[in-house]
C-alpha positions as CSV (number, residue, x, y, z in Angstrom):
1,M,90.7,97.0,78.7
2,V,91.7,97.1,82.4
3,Y,94.0,94.1,82.9
4,H,92.8,93.0,86.4
5,E,91.1,94.2,89.6
6,G,93.2,95.0,92.6
7,R,97.0,95.0,92.8
8,R,99.5,92.4,91.8
9,K,103.3,92.0,92.6
10,A,105.4,92.9,89.6
11,A,108.9,93.3,88.5
12,I,110.1,95.7,85.8
13,Y,112.4,94.3,83.2
14,A,114.8,97.0,81.8
15,P,118.3,95.6,81.5
16,G,120.7,98.4,80.4
17,A,117.8,100.9,80.0
18,Y,116.7,101.9,83.5
19,G,117.7,105.5,84.2
20,R,118.0,106.2,80.4
21,E,115.5,107.6,77.9
22,E,114.5,104.2,76.6
23,G,113.4,103.2,80.1
24,K,110.4,105.6,80.2
25,T,107.8,103.0,80.9
26,G,109.6,101.6,83.8
27,H,110.3,105.1,85.1
28,D,106.7,106.1,85.2
29,L,105.7,102.9,86.9
30,V,108.3,103.7,89.7
31,I,107.3,107.4,89.9
32,F,103.7,106.4,90.6
33,D,104.4,103.4,92.8
34,G,103.0,101.0,90.3
35,G,100.0,103.1,89.3
36,L,96.6,101.5,89.9
37,L,97.6,97.9,89.2
38,W,101.0,96.9,90.7
39,D,103.1,96.6,93.8
40,L,106.6,96.8,92.5
41,V,109.0,94.3,94.0
42,A,112.1,94.8,91.9
43,V,113.6,96.3,88.7
44,V,115.9,94.0,86.7
45,D,118.9,95.9,85.4
46,P,122.4,94.6,86.0
47,F,124.0,98.0,85.3
48,N,122.3,99.5,88.4
49,A,122.0,96.4,90.6
50,G,122.2,97.1,94.3
51,R,120.7,100.6,94.0
52,D,117.1,101.8,94.9
53,A,114.9,102.4,91.8
54,G,113.7,105.7,93.2
55,E,117.2,107.0,93.9
56,V,118.3,106.3,90.4
57,L,115.6,108.7,89.1
58,G,116.3,111.4,91.8
59,L,113.1,110.7,93.6
60,G,114.6,109.5,96.9
61,R,114.2,105.9,98.2
62,K,111.1,104.0,96.9
63,N,112.2,100.7,98.5
64,I,112.2,99.1,95.1
65,P,115.5,97.2,94.7
66,I,117.3,97.0,91.4
67,V,118.5,93.4,91.0
68,R,120.9,91.8,88.6
69,G,118.8,89.1,87.1
70,L,115.4,87.5,86.6
71,R,115.9,84.9,89.3
72,E,116.2,87.6,92.0
73,A,113.0,89.2,90.8
74,L,111.2,85.9,91.0
75,D,112.6,85.3,94.5
76,A,111.2,88.7,95.5
77,G,107.7,87.4,94.7
78,A,107.0,88.8,91.3
79,E,103.7,87.5,89.8
80,A,104.2,89.5,86.6
81,L,107.1,90.7,84.6
82,I,106.6,94.1,82.8
83,L,109.0,95.0,80.0
84,G,109.8,98.5,81.1
85,A,112.0,99.6,78.3
86,A,111.6,100.4,74.6
87,P,114.6,99.4,72.5
88,V,115.2,101.3,69.2
89,G,112.4,100.3,66.8
90,G,110.4,98.6,69.5
91,R,111.8,95.1,68.5
92,L,112.4,92.3,71.0
93,P,116.1,92.1,71.7
94,E,117.3,88.5,71.2
95,E,119.1,88.6,74.5
96,W,115.9,89.2,76.4
97,K,114.1,86.2,75.0
98,R,115.6,83.6,77.4
99,D,114.6,85.6,80.5
100,I,111.1,86.1,79.1
101,R,110.7,82.4,78.3
102,D,112.1,81.5,81.8
103,A,109.5,83.8,83.4
104,L,106.7,82.2,81.5
105,E,107.8,78.7,82.3
106,A,107.8,79.7,86.0
107,G,104.1,80.7,85.6
108,V,104.8,84.5,85.7
109,D,102.7,86.6,83.4
110,V,104.6,88.9,80.9
111,Y,103.4,92.3,79.9
112,S,105.0,93.8,76.8
113,G,104.5,97.2,75.0
114,L,106.9,96.3,72.2
115,H,106.0,96.5,68.6
116,T,107.1,92.8,68.4
117,F,104.1,90.8,69.7
118,L,105.4,88.1,72.1
119,S,102.3,86.0,71.6
120,D,103.3,85.5,67.9
121,D,106.5,83.8,68.9
122,P,105.9,80.0,68.9
123,E,108.5,79.3,71.6
124,L,107.2,81.9,74.0
125,R,103.6,80.9,73.3
126,A,104.4,77.3,74.1
127,A,106.0,78.2,77.4
128,A,102.9,80.2,78.4
129,E,100.5,77.5,77.4
130,K,102.5,74.9,79.4
131,S,102.5,76.9,82.6
132,G,99.3,78.7,82.3
133,A,101.0,82.1,82.3
134,R,99.6,85.0,80.3
135,I,101.3,86.9,77.5
136,V,99.8,90.4,77.4
137,D,100.8,92.3,74.3
138,V,99.7,95.8,75.3
139,R,100.1,97.2,71.8
140,K,98.0,94.6,70.1
141,P,94.8,96.4,69.0
142,D,91.3,95.1,69.6
143,P,89.5,94.9,66.3
144,R,86.2,95.4,68.2
145,Y,87.2,99.1,68.3
146,F,87.8,99.5,64.6
147,H,85.2,102.2,64.0
148,V,85.1,105.4,61.9
149,W,84.5,108.5,64.0
150,D,80.8,109.6,63.7
151,G,80.5,112.3,66.3
152,R,78.7,110.2,69.0
153,V,81.2,111.5,71.6
154,L,79.9,115.0,71.1
155,G,76.5,113.9,72.4
156,T,77.8,112.7,75.7
157,G,77.5,114.9,78.8
158,M,81.1,114.2,80.0
159,K,83.9,116.6,80.3
160,R,86.8,115.4,78.1
161,V,90.2,116.7,79.1
162,L,92.9,116.1,76.5
163,I,96.5,116.2,77.8
164,A,98.1,117.5,74.6
165,G,101.9,118.0,74.2
166,T,104.1,120.4,72.3
167,D,106.4,117.4,71.7
168,C,107.2,113.8,72.7
169,E,108.6,113.3,76.1
170,A,107.0,116.4,77.4
171,G,105.4,114.9,80.5
172,K,102.0,114.0,79.2
173,N,101.9,110.7,81.2
174,I,102.7,112.4,84.4
175,A,100.1,115.2,83.7
176,T,97.5,112.6,82.9
177,Y,98.0,110.5,86.0
178,T,98.3,113.4,88.5
179,I,95.3,115.3,87.1
180,Y,93.2,112.1,87.2
181,R,94.2,111.3,90.8
182,E,93.5,114.9,91.9
183,L,90.0,114.9,90.3
184,V,89.3,111.6,92.1
185,R,90.5,113.0,95.3
186,R,88.1,115.9,94.9
187,G,85.2,113.5,94.5
188,A,84.8,113.7,90.7
189,R,83.5,110.6,88.8
190,A,86.7,110.7,86.7
191,C,88.3,108.1,84.5
192,M,91.7,107.9,82.9
193,I,92.0,107.1,79.2
194,G,95.3,105.8,77.9
195,T,96.5,106.0,74.3
196,G,100.0,104.5,74.8
197,Q,101.4,101.4,76.5
198,T,102.7,103.2,79.7
199,M,99.3,104.6,80.6
200,L,97.6,101.3,80.1
201,L,100.1,99.6,82.3
202,L,99.4,102.3,84.9
203,G,95.8,101.2,84.9
204,A,94.1,103.4,82.3
205,R,91.4,102.0,80.0
206,G,92.0,102.5,76.3
207,L,94.1,101.3,73.4
208,V,97.6,102.0,72.0
209,M,96.5,104.3,69.3
210,D,99.6,104.2,67.1
211,A,98.9,100.4,66.6
212,V,95.3,101.1,65.4
213,P,94.8,101.4,61.6
214,S,94.8,105.0,60.7
215,D,91.2,105.1,59.5
216,F,90.0,104.0,62.9
217,V,92.2,106.0,65.4
218,A,89.5,108.7,66.0
219,G,86.6,106.2,66.0
220,A,88.4,103.8,68.3
221,L,89.1,106.5,70.9
222,E,85.5,107.8,70.5
223,Q,84.2,104.3,71.3
224,V,86.3,104.0,74.4
225,L,85.0,107.4,75.6
226,V,81.4,106.6,74.9
227,E,81.7,103.3,76.8
228,A,83.3,105.1,79.7
229,Y,80.5,107.6,79.8
230,E,77.9,104.8,79.7
231,Q,79.7,103.3,82.7
232,G,79.4,106.5,84.7
233,C,82.5,108.5,83.9
234,E,81.7,112.2,84.0
235,V,85.3,113.6,83.6
236,A,87.6,111.7,81.2
237,V,91.3,112.6,81.3
238,V,92.8,111.5,77.9
239,E,96.5,111.0,77.4
240,G,97.7,112.6,74.2
241,Q,100.6,111.5,72.0
242,A,103.5,113.7,70.6
243,A,101.8,116.9,69.2
244,V,99.5,117.7,66.3
245,T,102.3,119.8,64.8
246,H,104.8,117.0,65.0
247,E,106.1,116.3,61.6
248,A,106.7,112.5,62.2
249,Y,103.9,111.7,64.7
250,G,101.3,114.3,64.3
251,H,98.9,112.1,62.3
252,V,98.3,109.9,65.5
253,S,97.9,113.1,67.6
254,L,95.4,114.4,65.2
255,G,93.4,111.2,65.4
256,I,93.4,111.4,69.2
257,L,92.3,115.0,69.1
258,R,89.3,114.2,66.9
259,G,88.4,111.1,68.8
260,A,88.4,112.9,72.1
261,S,86.8,116.1,70.8
262,P,87.9,117.7,74.0
263,T,85.9,120.2,76.0
264,H,89.1,121.1,77.9
265,I,92.7,121.1,76.9
266,V,95.9,120.9,79.1
267,I,99.2,121.4,77.3
268,A,102.3,119.6,78.5
269,H,105.5,121.5,77.7
270,V,109.2,121.5,78.3
271,P,110.3,125.1,78.8
272,G,113.6,125.9,77.1
273,R,113.5,123.0,74.6
274,R,114.2,124.4,71.2
275,W,114.2,121.3,69.1
276,R,112.1,118.2,68.9
277,A,113.2,115.4,71.2
278,A,115.1,112.5,69.7
279,F,115.1,114.0,66.2
280,G,118.8,114.9,65.8
281,H,118.9,112.5,62.9
282,A,116.3,114.5,60.9
283,W,117.3,116.1,57.6
284,K,116.8,119.5,59.1
285,P,116.2,120.5,62.8
286,L,112.6,120.2,63.9
287,R,111.6,123.3,66.0
288,N,109.7,122.8,69.2
289,P,106.7,125.2,69.4
290,E,105.5,127.1,72.4
291,P,102.1,126.2,73.9
292,G,100.2,129.0,72.2
293,E,101.3,127.8,68.8
294,E,100.1,124.3,69.5
295,L,96.9,125.5,71.0
296,A,96.0,127.3,67.8
297,Y,96.0,124.0,65.9
298,L,94.3,122.1,68.7
299,T,91.5,124.6,68.7
300,A,91.1,124.9,64.9
301,L,91.1,121.1,64.3
302,N,88.9,120.1,67.3
303,P,85.4,119.0,66.4
304,Y,84.2,120.5,69.7
305,P,84.0,124.3,69.4
306,N,85.7,126.6,71.8
307,P,87.4,124.2,74.2
308,V,88.7,125.6,77.5
309,L,92.4,125.8,78.1
310,A,92.5,124.4,81.6
311,G,96.2,124.7,82.2
312,I,99.8,124.0,81.2
313,T,102.0,121.4,82.8
314,L,105.7,122.1,82.7
315,N,108.6,119.8,83.0
316,T,111.1,121.9,84.9
317,S,113.4,119.0,86.0
318,M,116.4,120.6,84.5
319,Y,116.0,123.8,86.5
320,G,116.7,124.6,90.2
321,P,113.7,125.4,92.5
322,E,113.8,129.2,92.2
323,E,114.2,129.2,88.4
324,A,111.4,126.6,88.1
325,K,109.1,128.8,90.2
326,R,109.9,131.8,88.0
327,I,109.1,129.8,84.9
328,E,105.8,128.7,86.3
329,E,104.9,132.3,87.1
330,E,105.9,133.5,83.6
331,Y,103.8,130.9,81.8
332,T,100.8,131.6,84.2
333,R,101.0,135.3,83.3
334,T,101.4,134.7,79.6
335,Y,98.5,132.3,79.2
336,M,96.3,133.4,82.1
337,V,95.8,129.8,83.2
338,P,97.5,127.7,85.9
339,A,101.0,126.6,84.7
340,V,102.7,124.2,87.0
341,D,105.2,121.4,87.3
342,P,103.0,118.4,88.5
343,L,105.8,116.8,90.4
344,R,107.0,120.0,92.1
345,T,103.9,122.1,92.6
346,G,101.0,119.7,92.1
347,V,98.0,120.1,89.8
348,E,95.3,121.3,92.2
349,A,94.8,124.6,90.3
350,I,94.3,122.8,87.0
351,A,91.8,120.3,88.5
352,E,89.9,123.3,90.0
353,K,89.8,125.0,86.6
354,I,88.5,121.8,85.0
355,L,85.7,121.3,87.5
356,S,84.7,124.9,87.5
357,S,84.5,125.5,83.8
């Protein structure tokens, strides 16, 4: 479930997507300097070629060059190519296929979070077999985890922290990674559990839960957590998906909630967002709830009774520093727990709440 030990040199492949919404996987890898697995040597995107990947995201220089094409990424020493963008529908764009084949023929492993499984393509599979390169379809589920939830997770002695959101694109990945790293810094025997492709590529153990058959979502996550506990994890930080109240994606979120049966909950929220992200096409507007509304459902539907609200993470990227601070203070007063922007303020207060409760 963890792809390799140590760090490998990798390039992010995101032509026409880096710096846009569909480039989220690549963005998180850059934000966290490759996570636990990668040393990033380049981002492939001809539209931003010549720029620094960090500067495009407003992070300052990361010394990760954006290059025009695959050849430049290979020349930079890439041992792996990570598809860092999610086109509409998660399908493989035909114009990407040549570069992916060329990378595989050059012996470079390709990691993909697309709904299209690259390993099912005869041409790409043949290229990989010839060179010895690996195709890693991150979304392909492992049938060994197809279990129905039976409550074993409730018998573990681990703290289980669910990073739940009020919507998609609310900062759950950032919250999961930063809280996990802070717990480790404090000496906790923590583990990071991913439920989507980006977190797995950052080095979390887990499965892409929206690719698991619906009967087994809760049980698959439960199995991941039980295994982590048996391997010594005492505090599991579990990435959530969307929101349990989300009209389109809530069924996956509910399976994750029940699989994790969290002892602690952290809610990721975008203050000021009125409508669900990316649902302007819906028949009617889908309202985005406040954290308290989401918490009511999370608490009522959680198999573990009386979970602790350990904090709220806020995405304040659209506000200036003074307004962001005011928003943090307002949410802290309202919910009487730490409410912070992880990238601006850090998550020390939330980690302290988790460890002390």
